[in-house]
N, C-alpha and C positions, 0 to 999 in steps of 0.2 A: 334319462332311463339307463339303468345298469345293463351291462352285457353279461351273458351267462355261457360258460363252458359246461357241457355235459360230459362227465368222465365215467367210463365203465370198464370193468374187467370182465372178460367172457371166455368161455370154453364150451364148445359143442352146444350152442344155444339156438340152433336153427328153428326150433319150434316156437320160441317166445321172443326172440330179439326184435323181429319186425314189428310185432304188436307193441312192444315197449317204445321203440324209436318213433313209431307213428304217433303215439300219444303225446310226444313232446317236441316233435320236429319243428313246429311252427312257433315254439317259445324260445328255445335255446339258440345261441348264435354260432356255436360250433359244437361238433360231436367228436369226442375222443374215444376211440375203441382200442383197448389193449387186449390182445388175444394171447392166452396162455397155453395154446397148444391144440386148437380145434382141428378135428379131422372130418367134420361135416361141412355144411354149407354156410356156417356162421359168417365167415368173411365176405362171401358173395352177397349175403343179405345186408351186412353192414355197409357195403359199397353202394347200395341203393340210397343211403342217407348221408354218407360222408366218405372223404378220401383220406381222412386222418386215422389210419389203422396201423397200429404198432404191434410188434411181437415182443413178448416178454417170456423168457425161459422160466418155467414153473419151478420154484424152489421150496414148495410146501410152506409158503409164507404169504398169506393174503394181504397183510399190511404192506409188504414190499411191493406187491403188484399194484395196489391202490395208490401208494405214494408215487410210483412211476407214472401212473395215469395222471395224477394231479400235476406232476412236473411238466406234462405236455400241454397243459392248459394255457390259454393266452388272454382270456377275458377277465372282466372285473370280479365275477363270482364263479364258483365251481359248484355244480349240482351233480349229485351222484345217485345212481340207480343200479340195481341188479337187473339182469336180462328178464327175469320173471316178475319184475315190477312193472307197473303202469300207472298213468294218471287217468282217472275217469274224466268224463267231459267237464263236469262241474269243477273238478280240481284243476284241470288244465286252464279253465277260465280264471280261476282264483290265482293261479301262479302267474298268468299273463298280467292280471291286474296288479299283483304284488310287484312284478318286475317294473311296472311303470311308476310306482310310487315309493319304492324302497329307498330309505335314507342311506346314503353311502357310509354313514357312521356305524351302521349295523355290521357286526363281525360274523354273526351266524344266525340263520333262520332255522328254527325247528319245525318239523311237520309230523303229524300223526302217521304211523305206519300200520295200516290195517292188515292184520295177519290171518284172520280166520273169520268165517261168516257162518251163520246158521242157515237152515233150509229156507228161511224167509228173506234172506239177503241182509239180515242185521249183523253188524260187526260184533263178534264175540270176544276177540282178543286184539289188543293194539298196544303199541309202545310209541313213545315220541323219540325222534332222532334228529340230530343236527344234520340238515340236508343241503343247505345252501350256504356256502362259506366264502368269505372274502379271500381272494387268491393271494393278495400281497402279504397276508398274515402267515402264509406257508404252514398252515396247520398240518399235522402229521397223523397218519394212522399208526396204531400201536397194537401189536399182538399177531402172532402167526395164524391163529385160528380165532374165530369170533372177535375179530378186530374191532377197535373203536376209534373214533376220530376225536382227538384231544383238542378242544376249543376253549377259548376264553373271551372276555370282553363283553361287548354289548350284544345280548342275545334277544332275538325277537321270536316269540311263540306265535306261529301263524295258524290259520284255519285250513291250510292246504293239507290234503292227505294223499299219501302214496299207497297204492293197493298192491299187495303181494298176491300173485295168482300163478302158483307153481304148477307145472304139468308133470314134472318128475323131480326126483331128488337123489343125489349120490349119497346114499345113507351111510356108507362106510368111509367116505373120504376124510371127514374130520377126526373120527376115531382113529383111523390109521395114522394120521399126522401126530396125534397125541402119543400113540403107542411108540412111534419111531423116536419121538423126543425122549420118552422115558428110557428106551433102550440105549440112547446116547448118554444117559446119566444126567440129563438136564434137571435142574431144580425148578419146579413149577411155582409160578407166582400165585397169590391167592386167587386171582381171576382165572388162571389156568386150571386150578383145582376145581373151581366152580363149574366151568364149562366142560371140563373132562367128565365130571360127575354127570352133567346133563347128557353127554353123549352115551355114557354107560346106561342111563335110564332109557334112552331111546332104543338101546339094544337089549333091553330087558335084563341087564346085568345088575339087579337091584342090590345085592349084598355089597358088591364092589362100589356101587354108587353111594351107598350109605357111608362107606368108609371115607370116600373122598369128600362128601359133603361135610362130614365131621372134621376132616383135616382142614377144609376151607374155613369153617366157622371157628375152629380153634386158633386160627391165625389172628382173629379179631382185627383184621385189616381189610376186610371186604367192604364193598359198597353196600350201604344199608339196604338197597332194593334187592341186591343179590343175597344178602343175609335172609331177608324175608322170604324170597323165592326159595331158598334152600330149605326152609322149614316146610314149605308146601311140597317140595319135591321129596323130602324125607317122608312126609305123610303119605305121598303117593307110593313110595317104595314099601313102606310098612303095610299099606293097604294091599298091595300085590302079594306080599308075603303072608298076609292073613293075621298080622299082629295089630289088632284094633286098639289096644291100649297105647302102644307106642305111636300109632297113627294119631291118636288124640293128643298125646304129649307133644308131638311135633307141631301140631296146629297151635297149641297153647304157647309153645316156645317162641312163636313169631311175635308175641306181645313183648318180648324183651327188646325188640327193635323199633316198635311203632305201636300206636293205638290199634285196636282190632280192625283189620281190613275185612271188607265184605266177603271175600273168598273164604277166609278162615272162619268167619261167623257161620257161613253156610255149611262148611265142613263140620263144624262142631254141632250145629243144629241137626245135621243129618245123623251124626253119631247118636245123639240122644233120641232122635226120632226112631232109629233102629232099636234102641233100648226100650222103646215105648214110654219114655219119660217125656211126655208131650209138653208139659208146662216149661220144662227147661229148653226143649227144642224151640218153643215159641219165643222165649227170651232171646236166643241167639239169632233166629231168623229176623225178628223185629230189629235187632241191633244192626243187621246187615242193611236194612232199608234206610237207616238213618245216616249212612255214610255219604259225604259229599263227593260228587264226581271230581276226578282229578283235573288240575289245570295244567301246570308246567311240569308235572311229575314225569320223569324219564323212565320209570319202571314199567314193567308189563302190567296190563290192566285187563281183568276179566269182566266184561260188560254185563254178562248175565247175572252175576252175583250181586250187583247193585241195582238191577232193574227188575226183570220179570221173575227170576228164579226164586228169591226169598218170598215173594208174594204168593207164588204158586204153592210153595211148601207151607206157608202159613194157612193157605186154603185147606191143604191136607190136614194140618194139625187141628185147626178149629173144627173141621168136619169130624175128626176122630172123637172130640169131646162134646159134640153136639151143639157147638156154637155156630149155627148155620148162617146167620146173618153176617158174622165176621168172616166166615169162610167165603161167602158170596162176594163181600166187599173186596177181599184180597184177590180173588179170582178176576174181578173186574179190573183191578189195577194191572194184573198180569196180562189181561186181554188188551189193555191199552198199548202194550208193547208188542204183543203177538196176536193180532185180531183174527188171524186165520188158522191158528194152531188148533187142530182137531181136539186135542186133550182139553184145552181151555174152553172150547165151545161145548164139549160134552159136559164138563163141570158146570158150566152156566145152566145148561138145560136141566141137569140133575138137581142143582141147588134151587133153581126157580120152582121146580116141581115140589121139592121138600118145603120150601118157604110158603108156597101157595096153599099147601094142605095142612102144614103143621107149624105155622109161625109160632115161635116161643115154646114149642114142645120138643123135647129130646126124643129122637127116633134113631133107628139103627142105620147102618151104612147103606150104600146104593151103588149104582153103576158109576164109580168115581175114578178119576184119572189123576195121576201125579207125574 
């Protein structure tokens, strides 16, 4: 059985750190906590789980702090988490099982990172990350902000998931770091340009964000998933600015980098639905339903757009043109994903009433929800 070091960097995480450590304390063999300047009870909480607590002077560089934490590890593999992450019970069991059977020839284990959930507890946004890495390889973190772990070799894609459950967010921290770097005259890498643009979007600075997404894409050196994401972010910016044509162009632009992704098919479908071009909207929503779920893709994934959402929208479209049986069928597929969604339930009742009375006959609209 392999041994595991948990390595974390923290600052003022008293509200979440205990929850995080409790979820993994019986799995890992040592816990390394690197504190970057806490002024609350973070260290006191950490002491309940480990005596390996180190101080690191914050220098506006997340990679530097994480690399220091990794340097303190002593076990076969290093597992990393943030304080507002946790492992749910099923995933804790999966990681314990993996620990017992992992081939030491594996250099890195990827895990899903569940970032957001809907009101029914379904995952709506996720991304895959290298989470468990062989210590002797001395893999390094790169990037002052939105850092990434550079790995190579034998990669295992596991079924373990880490859940992100944030209670608060320092919304200005990353933007401030980027702005300081600009003031110092630093030249941003393509990755910096992309993530700086993301921060600008988060702060509703849409015109500036557009500028930096365009600079990023113009380098032609970005990771393909970031290129695709930039097209979606550009569409978001133009939507907020009320420019529907450029919003559509940005969605179509994503096809330069990959075959149509469900998120963009749904975006385009919605554009034509709003234009009352129902047949074209149906084309794009149907295309979204035909996309295969990702396997080892490390990019961000919007689960709704390849599961219930396009079917719910197809229900809307087919109702608009009087194809009630098709509307009902697609609502049933949406219901298989969201069985307690009031909108889906109301659609079911409405369509069953229409089909019961007017099967095969076109009638007007009704109490319908999308």
